[in-house]
C-alpha positions in Angstrom: 0.0 0.2 -0.1 2.8 2.5 0.5 4.7 1.5 -2.5 1.5 1.8 -4.5 0.3 5.1 -2.2 3.7 6.8 -3.6 3.5 5.8 -7.0 0.2 7.4 -6.9 1.6 10.5 -5.1 4.2 10.8 -7.7 2.4 10.6 -11.3 0.9 13.7 -9.2 3.7 15.5 -9.1 5.0 14.6 -12.6 1.2 16.3 -13.9 2.1 19.0 -12.0 5.6 20.2 -12.9 4.7 19.4 -17.1 1.6 21.4 -16.4 2.2 24.1 -14.2 6.2 24.3 -15.0 6.2 24.0 -11.3 9.3 22.5 -9.2 7.2 19.7 -7.0 9.7 16.6 -6.3 7.6 15.1 -3.4 10.8 13.5 -1.5 9.3 10.0 -0.8 10.4 8.1 2.5 12.4 5.5 0.7 14.6 8.3 -1.2 15.0 9.7 2.6 16.0 6.2 3.8 17.8 5.1 1.1 20.4 8.2 0.9 20.1 7.8 5.3 21.7 4.3 4.4 24.1 5.1 1.5 21.6 2.2 -0.4 20.1 2.1 -3.9 16.7 0.4 -2.8 15.4 -0.7 0.6 12.2 -2.7 0.8 9.2 -1.6 2.8 9.9 -4.6 5.9 13.3 -2.6 5.9 12.9 1.0 6.1 9.9 0.3 8.9 12.5 -2.2 10.8 15.8 -0.1 10.4 15.1 3.1 10.3 15.6 5.3 13.6 12.4 7.6 12.1 10.1 4.4 12.9 11.4 3.6 16.2 9.2 4.0 18.8 5.8 4.2 16.2 3.2 1.6 17.4 -0.1 0.9 15.3 -2.5 2.7 16.6 -4.8 -0.2 19.7 -6.4 0.5 21.9 -7.5 -3.0 24.0 -11.4 -3.2 25.1 -11.7 -6.5 26.2 -8.4 -9.0 27.9 -6.8 -9.8 25.2 -8.9 -7.6 22.4 -6.7 -5.1 20.4 -8.9 -2.9 17.7 -7.8 -0.3 15.4 -8.2 3.0 17.2 -9.7 5.1 14.4 -9.5 8.5 16.7 -5.8 8.2 17.2 -4.1 11.1 15.1 -3.1 8.6 12.6 -6.5 8.7 10.9 -7.9 12.2 12.5 -4.9 13.7 11.1 -3.2 12.2 7.9 -6.3 11.6 6.4 -8.2 14.8 6.2 -4.5 16.3 6.1 -2.6 14.3 4.1 -3.8 11.1 2.5 -7.1 13.4 1.1 -5.2 16.4 -0.3 -3.0 14.1 -3.0 -6.4 12.9 -3.0 -7.8 16.0 -4.1 -4.6 17.3 -6.6 -5.3 13.0 -7.9 -8.6 14.8 -9.0 -7.5 18.5 -10.1 -4.8 16.6 -12.4 -6.4 14.3 -13.9 -4.0 11.7 -12.3 -6.2 8.1 -11.3 -5.2 7.2 -8.0 -5.8 3.5 -7.7 -4.6 3.2 -4.3 -4.9 6.4 -2.3 -8.5 5.8 -3.0 -8.7 2.3 -2.1 -6.9 3.8 1.2 -9.3 6.3 2.1 -12.9 4.4 1.1 -11.7 2.0 4.2 -10.1 4.5 6.5 -13.2 7.0 5.4 -15.8 3.8 6.7 -14.0 3.0 9.8 -14.3 6.6 11.3 -17.9 7.7 10.4 -16.6 10.0 7.5 -18.0 10.9 4.0 -14.6 12.8 1.9 -14.8 10.9 -1.0 -18.1 9.7 -3.1 -17.9 7.9 -6.5 -13.6 7.7 -6.9 -14.2 11.5 -6.4 -13.0 14.2 -3.6 -16.9 15.6 -3.6 -18.2 13.5 0.5 -19.8 16.1 2.9 -16.9 16.5 5.0 -14.4 17.3 2.3 -14.7 20.3 4.4 -13.1 19.0 7.3 -9.6 18.5 5.3 -6.9 20.5 3.7 -7.6 19.5 0.0 -8.2 22.2 -2.4 -11.5 21.1 -2.9 -12.0 21.9 0.6 -11.5 25.6 -0.1 -13.7 25.6 -3.6 -10.7 24.7 -5.8 -11.8 22.9 -8.8 -9.0 23.7 -11.2 -4.8 23.6 -11.1 -4.9 27.1 -12.5 -6.7 28.1 -9.5 -4.7 26.5 -6.9 -1.8 28.6 -8.5 -3.8 32.0 -8.8 -3.9 31.9 -12.8 -6.3 33.5 -14.5 -8.3 30.5 -16.5 
């Protein structure tokens, strides 16, 4: 999922670079980690096991009974990272016309678990979009508006 999300983000960035001549280069976790370790490639597992950046990070679970844990969808990983991260990239994908299959899959699952509606029929038009930092939350419907260019 992380590699697929990264691929979606890189495709969006490429379209923004081409259409708007902006220097957009989302630096991926893997690029950062590979530079730090002086290696060209790391697997997802290696990044999470060896990176100091992830030391101490735990999946957000809550105990509901002895020995039974469930994801905590009220944890900041969901309440912040989804509306201020994933939804923003989905919004940029919609503005650029870039297909974002992995982001869509993650966002669809997360919104269901969180009781939110950001995305409807594959577009960022749900009733809770205003709770995100996606361009659509501010009435932006195309790339020119995003960068303040006249139509």
